C-alpha positions as CSV (number, residue, x, y, z in Angstrom):
1,M,0.0,0.0,0.0
2,T,1.3,3.4,-0.9
3,V,-0.3,6.6,0.3
4,K,0.2,9.0,-2.6
5,D,-2.1,11.8,-1.4
6,R,-0.1,13.4,1.4
7,L,-3.2,15.3,2.7
8,L,-5.1,12.1,3.2
9,C,-3.1,11.2,6.3
10,S,-1.2,14.4,7.1
11,N,-1.4,15.2,10.8
12,K,-3.6,12.2,11.6
13,E,-3.3,9.3,14.0
14,V,-2.4,6.2,12.0
15,R,-2.8,2.6,13.1
16,V,-1.3,-0.4,11.2
17,L,-2.8,-3.6,12.7
18,N,-2.4,-7.3,11.9
19,C,-0.5,-6.9,8.6
20,E,1.2,-9.9,7.1
21,E,3.6,-9.8,4.2
22,S,2.8,-6.2,3.4
23,Y,4.6,-3.1,2.1
24,I,3.3,0.2,3.5
25,Y,4.7,3.6,2.4
26,I,3.5,6.8,3.9
27,D,5.1,9.9,2.6
28,A,3.5,12.4,5.0
29,C,3.9,13.9,8.4
30,V,1.5,12.0,10.7
31,K,0.7,12.9,14.2
32,F,1.0,9.5,15.7
33,I,1.6,6.0,14.4
34,S,1.0,2.6,16.1
35,I,2.2,-0.6,14.4
36,V,0.8,-3.7,16.1
37,N,0.9,-7.5,15.4
38,C,2.6,-7.2,12.0
39,V,4.6,-10.1,10.5
40,N,7.0,-10.0,7.5
41,T,6.1,-6.3,6.9
42,T,8.0,-3.3,5.6
43,V,6.8,0.1,6.8
44,F,8.2,3.5,5.7
45,V,6.9,6.7,7.4
46,A,8.4,10.0,6.4
47,S,7.9,11.6,9.8
48,V,5.9,11.4,13.0
49,K,5.2,14.5,15.2
50,K,4.7,12.7,18.5
51,V,5.2,8.9,19.1
52,C,5.9,5.9,16.9
53,T,4.9,2.7,18.7
54,V,5.9,-0.8,17.6
55,D,4.3,-3.7,19.5
56,K,4.1,-7.4,19.1
57,C,5.7,-7.5,15.7
58,E,7.9,-10.1,14.0
59,N,10.3,-9.6,11.1
60,L,9.3,-6.0,10.7
61,T,11.4,-3.5,8.7
62,L,10.6,0.1,9.7
63,T,12.1,3.4,8.5
64,V,10.8,6.4,10.5
65,A,11.8,9.9,11.6
66,S,10.0,10.6,14.9
67,N,10.3,12.6,18.0
68,Y,9.9,9.4,20.2
69,L,10.1,5.7,19.3
70,R,8.7,2.9,21.5
71,V,9.4,-0.7,20.8
72,G,7.9,-3.6,22.8
73,N,7.6,-7.3,22.5
74,T,9.1,-7.4,19.0
75,I,11.3,-10.1,17.5
76,D,13.7,-10.3,14.5
77,S,13.1,-6.7,13.3
78,T,15.2,-3.9,11.8
79,I,14.3,-0.3,12.7
80,N,16.0,2.7,11.0
81,Y,15.3,5.7,13.1
82,Y,16.0,9.4,13.3
83,G,14.7,11.3,16.2
84,S,15.1,13.6,19.2
85,F,15.6,10.9,21.8
86,N,17.0,7.4,22.2
87,P,14.4,4.7,21.5
88,V,12.5,3.2,24.5
89,L,12.5,-0.6,24.6
90,Y,10.1,-2.5,26.8
91,G,8.8,-6.1,27.2
92,D,10.4,-9.1,25.5
93,N,12.4,-7.8,22.6
94,R,14.8,-10.2,20.8
95,S,17.1,-9.8,17.7
96,I,16.3,-6.1,17.1
97,I,18.6,-4.0,15.0
98,I,18.2,-0.3,15.4
99,G,20.2,1.7,12.9
100,P,20.3,5.2,11.4
101,Y,17.6,6.6,9.2
102,N,18.5,5.3,5.7
103,A,16.0,7.1,3.3
104,N,17.1,9.9,1.2
105,Y,14.8,11.9,-1.1
106,T,14.1,15.5,-2.0
107,E,11.2,16.2,0.4
108,L,12.9,14.6,3.5
109,I,13.9,17.9,5.1
110,D,10.4,19.3,4.7
111,R,8.8,16.3,6.4
112,I,11.2,16.5,9.3
113,K,10.5,20.2,9.7
114,E,6.7,19.5,9.6
115,A,7.1,17.1,12.4
116,E,9.1,19.6,14.4
117,I,12.0,17.2,14.8
118,P,15.1,19.2,15.6
119,I,17.9,18.9,13.1
120,T,21.0,18.9,15.2
121,F,24.5,17.4,15.2
122,K,23.6,15.3,18.2
123,N,20.5,13.8,16.4
124,I,22.6,13.0,13.3
125,Q,25.2,11.2,15.3
126,S,22.7,9.0,17.2
């Protein structure tokens, strides 16, 4: 699924529930996103104003720029994250790889500014 109309989900609360073998691309600044019970799924979110929550997922690939990131009860997943704070891990997490944000496109800086994520040297290094 690809959300092409940026205004459709811009500044909204988005929930991705019970996806299996899916590809989800959201090129917009959303207010909040929750990804729950997803298996073998790839999710790309341009930016999140508040909190990105990942819970009870398995083999998830997530690329997100967010002010906060919470990951709980997740197994065998890769998360590429850019944000203001270190991610919060809770529950039973196993084989999680957290790396730097790895998307690069022309509107990236605009999406990060829309989400009010500070662009600082500290954020880039973490």
